[in-house]
Structure formats: structure tokens, C-alpha cells
N, C-alpha and C positions, 0 to 999 in steps of 0.2 A: 393165464390169468394175468393181471395187471392189477399193482397197487394203486391206493389213491393218486398218490405224487405223478406217477407216472402216465396213469390216464388223463389227471388234469392237465398233465405238461405236453400230451400228445396233444389235447385239445385248444390248448394255446398257441402253439405251433402251425395248428391247422386254420388259424383265425387269420386273416388278410391282414396283410403288418405293413400295406403300400403307403399309407399316410401317418400322421398326427392326430391325436385326440384332441378335441378343443381346450384340455383342462393343460396339455402340454402346450399347447400355443399359447394362451395365456399367462403359464409361468415364464414361458423364453420373453414375453413382452415385457411381463413386470421386471424382470434381471435386465434387462436392455434397457428400459425406461430409468430405473436404478442406479444403472453406470452413467449413462446421459446425464442424467440430472446431476449426480457427483462433479463429473467432467466439467460440465457450465457450469457451476457455483466455485469449482476450483479455478476456474480460468478468471472466473469475474473477482473474486479474491483478490487475486496476484493482479488483474490490472491496477485495481484501487491501489494495492498497497506499489507497483510500479509507481502512479502518479503523485502519491502522495511522496514517495522521496526524490521526486523528478522535481516536485515544489519543493521541498525542502534544502535539497542542493541548490537549486536557481536562488532562493531567498537567502542562504548561507556565502555563494559568491559577492550576490550583491550586497549583503551586509561586509562583507569586508574588506571589498573595493571603495563603498564608500565610508567606513571608517579609515581607511586611508588618508581620502581627498578631505573630509572634514576636520583630524587632525591637523594634517597641514596649512590647512587654513584656521584651525584654532578658534574653530568654531564649539560653544561650550553648551548649548543647546538648539534644537531644530527638528520640525515634523515635516514632511512631503512626501513628494509621490514620485517613483522613479521615472524614467524618459522612455520612451517608445523601443522596443516592443515589451518590454514589462513594468507598462502602466497598472496592471493588475496589482501591483508589492505597493504597497506605501512602507515608509519607515518613520522611527520617533528615536533620536538621539539624545541623551541625559549624560554630561560629564558634571563628576563632584570626587572631591577630596577622599581620600580613605583614611585610615587609622594610622597609617605610614607617614612619617616626614617625608615628604616629597613626592610621595606617589598619587597619581592621579587616575581612576577610574572613567573612559569612555564606554559608555552601554548605547548597545546601535541593537532597536529591537524591529525586525520586518516582519510585514505585517501579508497576509493575503487574504483568501475569502475565509477558510477554513483553516490555516499553520500558521504558526507565528515563530520564528529564529531571533534569539538574540545572543549576539556576539559583545562578552567585555573585551575591554582593549587595558591593561593596566601599562601605564609607563612612565617615567620619570621626569618629576617636572624640574625645571633649574633655578 
């Protein structure tokens, strides 16, 4: 005599188990598509962050170079655009006296399409 559980288990084992059911395939596809979507969005985000960091780093380096040149030339105010290959960057320089005696601040802002970087340089005037 077999109990209900034993008979049910025997019938379940007798079934043909060579393939997957449609429901199992659909669940697997949902899991795989979710993982792929997560991976693609993660790569896209990391690429945009990397591009922004490259832009900000380039702008900061251009600003430091330009402010050094303009300080040697004693330029007080200037606007312009950088030479190739950095023609997509423009700059604006403003110099002003600070509240401290004999201290001047030069502020150079470098602009790109989306980002701007400002470098301030304090120096003692004679």
C-alpha cells in the first residue's frame, strides 16, 4: 500500500524530464535580461564618469598652464580660446586685489561644453 506522498513522488519521477518547461525558460530569460541590463547600464555610467574626469583634468591642466603664462605677462583681464587640439576649451581671466595688503588673486576659469574649472592663484605684489 502506498501513501499519497509516495504515490505522487513515484508518478512525478515517471514523467519525462528530458527538457525544460516554458515557464522555466521564461524565468531564465528574465533573469539573464535583468543581469544584462544591469551590466550595460553600469558600463554606460562608468564611461560617462570617465569622460567627465578626462574633461575636468584637461581643463585644470590648461588653466594652470595659462595662469602661469598670463602672470608672467602681468595680464589683468583676458578672454580667449585655447589653441588646437584644445579648441573646444575657452577661458576667462580676472585679477583683483584682495582684502590683504599686497596680495592679488588671479582667477582663471576654463569652460568646455558641459564643465567649467576655476583656478585661483594668490600672489604677493611688490
